[in-house]
A tleap script that builds the chain and sets N, CA, C and O, in Angstrom:
source leaprc.protein.ff14SB
mol = sequence {
  NMET VAL ASP ASP LYS ASP SER ARG GLU LEU
  LEU PRO ILE GLY LYS ALA ALA GLU ALA ALA
  GLY VAL SER LYS GLN THR LEU GLN TYR TYR
  LEU MET VAL GLY LEU ILE GLU PRO THR ARG
  ARG SER GLU GLY GLY ARG GLN LEU PHE ASP
  MET ASP SER ILE GLU ARG ILE ARG LEU VAL
  LYS ARG LEU ASN ASP GLY GLY TYR PRO LEU
  ARG GLU ILE ARG GLU ILE PHE LEU ARG ASP
  LYS LYS PHE CLEU
}
set mol.1.N position { 4.955 21.247 6.061 }
set mol.1.CA position { 3.853 21.610 5.192 }
set mol.1.C position { 4.000 20.875 3.866 }
set mol.1.O position { 5.107 20.756 3.342 }
set mol.2.N position { 2.896 20.386 3.322 }
set mol.2.CA position { 2.873 19.646 2.072 }
set mol.2.C position { 2.572 20.614 0.941 }
set mol.2.O position { 1.607 21.376 1.010 }
set mol.3.N position { 3.412 20.586 -0.120 }
set mol.3.CA position { 3.121 21.478 -1.234 }
set mol.3.C position { 2.031 20.868 -2.121 }
set mol.3.O position { 1.686 19.697 -1.966 }
set mol.4.N position { 1.492 21.662 -3.049 }
set mol.4.CA position { 0.378 21.211 -3.871 }
set mol.4.C position { 0.725 19.979 -4.700 }
set mol.4.O position { -0.112 19.092 -4.868 }
set mol.5.N position { 1.937 19.915 -5.213 }
set mol.5.CA position { 2.343 18.776 -6.022 }
set mol.5.C position { 2.270 17.483 -5.206 }
set mol.5.O position { 1.740 16.483 -5.689 }
set mol.6.N position { 2.797 17.489 -3.974 }
set mol.6.CA position { 2.751 16.304 -3.123 }
set mol.6.C position { 1.321 15.901 -2.817 }
set mol.6.O position { 0.990 14.716 -2.859 }
set mol.7.N position { 0.475 16.864 -2.512 }
set mol.7.CA position { -0.886 16.531 -2.114 }
set mol.7.C position { -1.671 15.944 -3.286 }
set mol.7.O position { -2.558 15.118 -3.067 }
set mol.8.N position { -1.372 16.344 -4.522 }
set mol.8.CA position { -2.042 15.767 -5.688 }
set mol.8.C position { -1.617 14.328 -5.907 }
set mol.8.O position { -2.396 13.531 -6.430 }
set mol.9.N position { -0.416 13.982 -5.524 }
set mol.9.CA position { 0.099 12.640 -5.758 }
set mol.9.C position { -0.297 11.655 -4.669 }
set mol.9.O position { -0.063 10.456 -4.822 }
set mol.10.N position { -0.877 12.115 -3.594 }
set mol.10.CA position { -1.300 11.247 -2.505 }
set mol.10.C position { -2.779 10.920 -2.658 }
set mol.10.O position { -3.613 11.810 -2.822 }
set mol.11.N position { -3.090 9.631 -2.602 }
set mol.11.CA position { -4.462 9.183 -2.781 }
set mol.11.C position { -5.019 8.610 -1.484 }
set mol.11.O position { -4.296 7.939 -0.747 }
set mol.12.N position { -6.293 8.861 -1.193 }
set mol.12.CA position { -6.922 8.218 -0.040 }
set mol.12.C position { -7.086 6.720 -0.313 }
set mol.12.O position { -6.939 6.274 -1.451 }
set mol.13.N position { -7.380 5.971 0.701 }
set mol.13.CA position { -7.372 4.510 0.625 }
set mol.13.C position { -8.251 3.956 -0.495 }
set mol.13.O position { -7.828 3.033 -1.191 }
set mol.14.N position { -9.438 4.475 -0.688 }
set mol.14.CA position { -10.321 3.960 -1.731 }
set mol.14.C position { -9.761 4.156 -3.124 }
set mol.14.O position { -9.801 3.246 -3.952 }
set mol.15.N position { -9.241 5.344 -3.382 }
set mol.15.CA position { -8.662 5.635 -4.702 }
set mol.15.C position { -7.347 4.888 -4.900 }
set mol.15.O position { -7.039 4.466 -6.014 }
set mol.16.N position { -6.571 4.722 -3.832 }
set mol.16.CA position { -5.324 3.956 -3.922 }
set mol.16.C position { -5.627 2.496 -4.245 }
set mol.16.O position { -4.953 1.884 -5.073 }
set mol.17.N position { -6.636 1.947 -3.594 }
set mol.17.CA position { -7.027 0.565 -3.860 }
set mol.17.C position { -7.452 0.407 -5.317 }
set mol.17.O position { -7.051 -0.539 -5.995 }
set mol.18.N position { -8.263 1.338 -5.782 }
set mol.18.CA position { -8.723 1.301 -7.172 }
set mol.18.C position { -7.545 1.392 -8.135 }
set mol.18.O position { -7.482 0.642 -9.109 }
set mol.19.N position { -6.614 2.303 -7.871 }
set mol.19.CA position { -5.445 2.468 -8.738 }
set mol.19.C position { -4.573 1.221 -8.754 }
set mol.19.O position { -3.937 0.920 -9.764 }
set mol.20.N position { -4.541 0.498 -7.643 }
set mol.20.CA position { -3.712 -0.701 -7.543 }
set mol.20.C position { -4.426 -1.957 -8.033 }
set mol.20.O position { -3.799 -3.004 -8.198 }
set mol.21.N position { -5.733 -1.860 -8.266 }
set mol.21.CA position { -6.474 -3.012 -8.768 }
set mol.21.C position { -6.927 -3.982 -7.704 }
set mol.21.O position { -7.117 -5.168 -7.976 }
set mol.22.N position { -7.104 -3.477 -6.474 }
set mol.22.CA position { -7.612 -4.308 -5.383 }
set mol.22.C position { -8.825 -3.611 -4.772 }
set mol.22.O position { -9.074 -2.435 -5.038 }
set mol.23.N position { -9.567 -4.338 -3.959 }
set mol.23.CA position { -10.694 -3.724 -3.268 }
set mol.23.C position { -10.174 -2.929 -2.067 }
set mol.23.O position { -9.054 -3.138 -1.602 }
set mol.24.N position { -10.996 -2.036 -1.591 }
set mol.24.CA position { -10.637 -1.273 -0.397 }
set mol.24.C position { -10.439 -2.213 0.793 }
set mol.24.O position { -9.543 -2.009 1.612 }
set mol.25.N position { -11.278 -3.237 0.877 }
set mol.25.CA position { -11.171 -4.210 1.974 }
set mol.25.C position { -9.852 -4.981 1.895 }
set mol.25.O position { -9.237 -5.271 2.921 }
set mol.26.N position { -9.423 -5.309 0.682 }
set mol.26.CA position { -8.142 -6.003 0.513 }
set mol.26.C position { -6.998 -5.117 0.979 }
set mol.26.O position { -6.103 -5.572 1.692 }
set mol.27.N position { -7.028 -3.856 0.578 }
set mol.27.CA position { -5.975 -2.932 1.006 }
set mol.27.C position { -6.000 -2.758 2.514 }
set mol.27.O position { -4.942 -2.695 3.140 }
set mol.28.N position { -7.175 -2.678 3.109 }
set mol.28.CA position { -7.262 -2.577 4.568 }
set mol.28.C position { -6.661 -3.813 5.232 }
set mol.28.O position { -6.020 -3.705 6.277 }
set mol.29.N position { -6.864 -4.985 4.632 }
set mol.29.CA position { -6.283 -6.206 5.177 }
set mol.29.C position { -4.767 -6.183 5.052 }
set mol.29.O position { -4.065 -6.551 5.994 }
set mol.30.N position { -4.251 -5.756 3.905 }
set mol.30.CA position { -2.800 -5.628 3.734 }
set mol.30.C position { -2.211 -4.703 4.798 }
set mol.30.O position { -1.132 -4.964 5.330 }
set mol.31.N position { -2.921 -3.631 5.100 }
set mol.31.CA position { -2.477 -2.712 6.161 }
set mol.31.C position { -2.474 -3.412 7.513 }
set mol.31.O position { -1.521 -3.296 8.284 }
set mol.32.N position { -3.547 -4.137 7.790 }
set mol.32.CA position { -3.699 -4.795 9.091 }
set mol.32.C position { -2.596 -5.830 9.342 }
set mol.32.O position { -2.106 -5.952 10.465 }
set mol.33.N position { -2.205 -6.572 8.301 }
set mol.33.CA position { -1.196 -7.618 8.488 }
set mol.33.C position { 0.224 -7.108 8.291 }
set mol.33.O position { 1.178 -7.880 8.387 }
set mol.34.N position { 0.377 -5.805 8.014 }
set mol.34.CA position { 1.708 -5.214 7.966 }
set mol.34.C position { 2.426 -5.301 6.641 }
set mol.34.O position { 3.646 -5.144 6.593 }
set mol.35.N position { 1.695 -5.550 5.552 }
set mol.35.CA position { 2.331 -5.603 4.237 }
set mol.35.C position { 2.517 -4.220 3.639 }
set mol.35.O position { 3.436 -3.996 2.851 }
set mol.36.N position { 1.658 -3.306 4.008 }
set mol.36.CA position { 1.649 -1.955 3.459 }
set mol.36.C position { 1.509 -0.974 4.619 }
set mol.36.O position { 0.869 -1.269 5.628 }
set mol.37.N position { 2.113 0.183 4.458 }
set mol.37.CA position { 1.899 1.283 5.399 }
set mol.37.C position { 1.525 2.513 4.593 }
set mol.37.O position { 2.026 2.704 3.486 }
set mol.38.N position { 0.650 3.349 5.135 }
set mol.38.CA position { 0.317 4.569 4.399 }
set mol.38.C position { 1.548 5.464 4.283 }
set mol.38.O position { 2.413 5.463 5.159 }
set mol.39.N position { 1.615 6.214 3.209 }
set mol.39.CA position { 2.706 7.152 3.002 }
set mol.39.C position { 2.641 8.255 4.046 }
set mol.39.O position { 3.659 8.709 4.568 }
set mol.40.N position { 1.435 8.666 4.329 }
set mol.40.CA position { 1.209 9.791 5.245 }
set mol.40.C position { -0.227 9.723 5.734 }
set mol.40.O position { -1.072 9.050 5.145 }
set mol.41.N position { -0.480 10.424 6.809 }
set mol.41.CA position { -1.854 10.593 7.286 }
set mol.41.C position { -2.196 12.069 7.186 }
set mol.41.O position { -1.368 12.937 7.462 }
set mol.42.N position { -3.423 12.335 6.788 }
set mol.42.CA position { -3.876 13.724 6.714 }
set mol.42.C position { -4.080 14.251 8.129 }
set mol.42.O position { -4.043 13.493 9.098 }
set mol.43.N position { -4.294 15.544 8.234 }
set mol.43.CA position { -4.551 16.128 9.555 }
set mol.43.C position { -5.773 15.491 10.203 }
set mol.43.O position { -5.854 15.409 11.429 }
set mol.44.N position { -6.715 15.043 9.395 }
set mol.44.CA position { -7.910 14.382 9.909 }
set mol.44.C position { -7.722 12.895 10.173 }
set mol.44.O position { -8.655 12.215 10.600 }
set mol.45.N position { -6.512 12.385 9.919 }
set mol.45.CA position { -6.214 10.981 10.191 }
set mol.45.C position { -6.434 10.035 9.024 }
set mol.45.O position { -6.276 8.824 9.174 }
set mol.46.N position { -6.800 10.576 7.850 }
set mol.46.CA position { -7.004 9.714 6.680 }
set mol.46.C position { -5.675 9.176 6.179 }
set mol.46.O position { -4.675 9.892 6.134 }
set mol.47.N position { -5.681 7.908 5.805 }
set mol.47.CA position { -4.481 7.280 5.271 }
set mol.47.C position { -4.322 7.686 3.810 }
set mol.47.O position { -5.269 7.611 3.027 }
set mol.48.N position { -3.114 8.118 3.454 }
set mol.48.CA position { -2.824 8.574 2.097 }
set mol.48.C position { -1.662 7.764 1.531 }
set mol.48.O position { -0.737 7.390 2.252 }
set mol.49.N position { -1.728 7.501 0.227 }
set mol.49.CA position { -0.753 6.629 -0.420 }
set mol.49.C position { -0.177 7.297 -1.657 }
set mol.49.O position { -0.896 7.944 -2.418 }
set mol.50.N position { 1.151 7.131 -1.854 }
set mol.50.CA position { 1.800 7.661 -3.051 }
set mol.50.C position { 1.934 6.542 -4.093 }
set mol.50.O position { 1.508 5.411 -3.857 }
set mol.51.N position { 2.524 6.867 -5.231 }
set mol.51.CA position { 2.649 5.882 -6.304 }
set mol.51.C position { 3.567 4.717 -5.929 }
set mol.51.O position { 3.352 3.599 -6.398 }
set mol.52.N position { 4.569 4.948 -5.108 }
set mol.52.CA position { 5.424 3.841 -4.657 }
set mol.52.C position { 4.606 2.836 -3.844 }
set mol.52.O position { 4.778 1.625 -3.987 }
set mol.53.N position { 3.721 3.346 -2.995 }
set mol.53.CA position { 2.856 2.465 -2.208 }
set mol.53.C position { 1.909 1.687 -3.108 }
set mol.53.O position { 1.665 0.501 -2.886 }
set mol.54.N position { 1.383 2.349 -4.110 }
set mol.54.CA position { 0.468 1.678 -5.041 }
set mol.54.C position { 1.200 0.573 -5.791 }
set mol.54.O position { 0.635 -0.499 -6.009 }
set mol.55.N position { 2.446 0.816 -6.189 }
set mol.55.CA position { 3.238 -0.227 -6.846 }
set mol.55.C position { 3.473 -1.404 -5.899 }
set mol.55.O position { 3.449 -2.557 -6.330 }
set mol.56.N position { 3.696 -1.128 -4.636 }
set mol.56.CA position { 3.894 -2.203 -3.653 }
set mol.56.C position { 2.611 -3.012 -3.495 }
set mol.56.O position { 2.664 -4.238 -3.403 }
set mol.57.N position { 1.467 -2.346 -3.463 }
set mol.57.CA position { 0.181 -3.045 -3.366 }
set mol.57.C position { 0.022 -3.968 -4.568 }
set mol.57.O position { -0.397 -5.116 -4.422 }
set mol.58.N position { 0.357 -3.468 -5.755 }
set mol.58.CA position { 0.281 -4.286 -6.971 }
set mol.58.C position { 1.203 -5.497 -6.874 }
set mol.58.O position { 0.829 -6.598 -7.279 }
set mol.59.N position { 2.405 -5.297 -6.341 }
set mol.59.CA position { 3.357 -6.396 -6.181 }
set mol.59.C position { 2.799 -7.453 -5.227 }
set mol.59.O position { 2.874 -8.648 -5.516 }
set mol.60.N position { 2.248 -7.027 -4.110 }
set mol.60.CA position { 1.663 -7.976 -3.156 }
set mol.60.C position { 0.559 -8.777 -3.842 }
set mol.60.O position { 0.485 -9.997 -3.694 }
set mol.61.N position { -0.288 -8.091 -4.583 }
set mol.61.CA position { -1.386 -8.774 -5.278 }
set mol.61.C position { -0.851 -9.793 -6.281 }
set mol.61.O position { -1.331 -10.926 -6.330 }
set mol.62.N position { 0.148 -9.395 -7.084 }
set mol.62.CA position { 0.720 -10.319 -8.074 }
set mol.62.C position { 1.321 -11.547 -7.400 }
set mol.62.O position { 1.096 -12.674 -7.840 }
set mol.63.N position { 2.084 -11.327 -6.337 }
set mol.63.CA position { 2.697 -12.449 -5.628 }
set mol.63.C position { 1.637 -13.364 -5.037 }
set mol.63.O position { 1.737 -14.586 -5.140 }
set mol.64.N position { 0.615 -12.771 -4.416 }
set mol.64.CA position { -0.450 -13.561 -3.806 }
set mol.64.C position { -1.238 -14.321 -4.876 }
set mol.64.O position { -1.569 -15.492 -4.691 }
set mol.65.N position { -1.534 -13.658 -5.983 }
set mol.65.CA position { -2.238 -14.328 -7.090 }
set mol.65.C position { -1.392 -15.456 -7.668 }
set mol.65.O position { -1.919 -16.435 -8.195 }
set mol.66.N position { -0.067 -15.306 -7.564 }
set mol.66.CA position { 0.855 -16.320 -8.068 }
set mol.66.C position { 1.061 -17.488 -7.114 }
set mol.66.O position { 1.820 -18.409 -7.420 }
set mol.67.N position { 0.404 -17.464 -5.975 }
set mol.67.CA position { 0.467 -18.592 -5.058 }
set mol.67.C position { 1.211 -18.366 -3.755 }
set mol.67.O position { 1.219 -19.245 -2.894 }
set mol.68.N position { 1.836 -17.207 -3.592 }
set mol.68.CA position { 2.533 -16.933 -2.335 }
set mol.68.C position { 1.528 -16.519 -1.267 }
set mol.68.O position { 0.723 -15.617 -1.499 }
set mol.69.N position { 1.561 -17.161 -0.104 }
set mol.69.CA position { 0.691 -16.724 0.996 }
set mol.69.C position { 1.143 -15.345 1.506 }
set mol.69.O position { 2.324 -15.005 1.432 }
set mol.70.N position { 0.205 -14.575 2.012 }
set mol.70.CA position { 0.542 -13.232 2.505 }
set mol.70.C position { 1.602 -13.279 3.599 }
set mol.70.O position { 2.452 -12.392 3.667 }
set mol.71.N position { 1.569 -14.270 4.433 }
set mol.71.CA position { 2.572 -14.400 5.502 }
set mol.71.C position { 3.972 -14.519 4.901 }
set mol.71.O position { 4.916 -13.896 5.386 }
set mol.72.N position { 4.100 -15.315 3.853 }
set mol.72.CA position { 5.402 -15.486 3.210 }
set mol.72.C position { 5.849 -14.191 2.517 }
set mol.72.O position { 7.030 -13.846 2.549 }
set mol.73.N position { 4.913 -13.485 1.899 }
set mol.73.CA position { 5.235 -12.210 1.255 }
set mol.73.C position { 5.764 -11.231 2.296 }
set mol.73.O position { 6.751 -10.537 2.056 }
set mol.74.N position { 5.112 -11.178 3.439 }
set mol.74.CA position { 5.567 -10.282 4.514 }
set mol.74.C position { 6.971 -10.659 4.970 }
set mol.74.O position { 7.803 -9.781 5.199 }
set mol.75.N position { 7.241 -11.948 5.104 }
set mol.75.CA position { 8.577 -12.398 5.522 }
set mol.75.C position { 9.633 -12.027 4.485 }
set mol.75.O position { 10.746 -11.640 4.841 }
set mol.76.N position { 9.288 -12.145 3.203 }
set mol.76.CA position { 10.220 -11.747 2.138 }
set mol.76.C position { 10.531 -10.260 2.268 }
set mol.76.O position { 11.691 -9.853 2.188 }
set mol.77.N position { 9.504 -9.459 2.467 }
set mol.77.CA position { 9.691 -8.019 2.607 }
set mol.77.C position { 10.562 -7.682 3.818 }
set mol.77.O position { 11.401 -6.783 3.754 }
set mol.78.N position { 10.362 -8.396 4.904 }
set mol.78.CA position { 11.155 -8.138 6.116 }
set mol.78.C position { 12.613 -8.555 5.927 }
set mol.78.O position { 13.518 -7.902 6.447 }
set mol.79.N position { 12.841 -9.638 5.185 }
set mol.79.CA position { 14.211 -10.105 4.937 }
set mol.79.C position { 14.955 -9.205 3.970 }
set mol.79.O position { 16.140 -8.925 4.151 }
set mol.80.N position { 14.255 -8.756 2.946 }
set mol.80.CA position { 14.885 -7.980 1.884 }
set mol.80.C position { 14.449 -6.520 2.026 }
set mol.80.O position { 13.382 -6.142 1.542 }
set mol.81.N position { 15.254 -5.717 2.673 }
set mol.81.CA position { 14.891 -4.340 3.029 }
set mol.81.C position { 14.608 -3.449 1.824 }
set mol.81.O position { 14.017 -2.381 1.986 }
set mol.82.N position { 15.014 -3.856 0.613 }
set mol.82.CA position { 14.750 -2.998 -0.548 }
set mol.82.C position { 13.255 -2.890 -0.827 }
set mol.82.O position { 12.820 -1.972 -1.522 }
set mol.83.N position { 12.462 -3.826 -0.289 }
set mol.83.CA position { 11.010 -3.768 -0.478 }
set mol.83.C position { 10.336 -2.865 0.536 }
set mol.83.O position { 9.162 -2.530 0.379 }
set mol.84.N position { 11.058 -2.464 1.576 }
set mol.84.CA position { 10.443 -1.626 2.610 }
set mol.84.C position { 10.461 -0.181 2.239 }
set mol.84.O position { 9.981 0.658 3.002 }
savepdb mol mol.pdb
quit
C-alpha cells in the first residue's frame, strides 16, 4: 500500500514531462527506447514518476542537447550502473 506522502510525490507522465522540461511525446520516446522506466504504475496502469526519475529525464535531455545521441546515452547508462 502506498502512503499519502508517496502518492503526492509521484507524477503522471504529462506532469513528469512538464516538470522535467520535455514534451510528453519526448518522455514517451525515452520510455520506448529504454532510457527511462516509470517508478510505479497505478492500479489503472498509469505510469508514475518520482523526483529521481524526473532528474534522470533532465539528465538525458541535457546530454542529448549537448550532442550525445540517445543510443550512446543508453549505453552509458547500461555501462555505469549508478545511473540505473
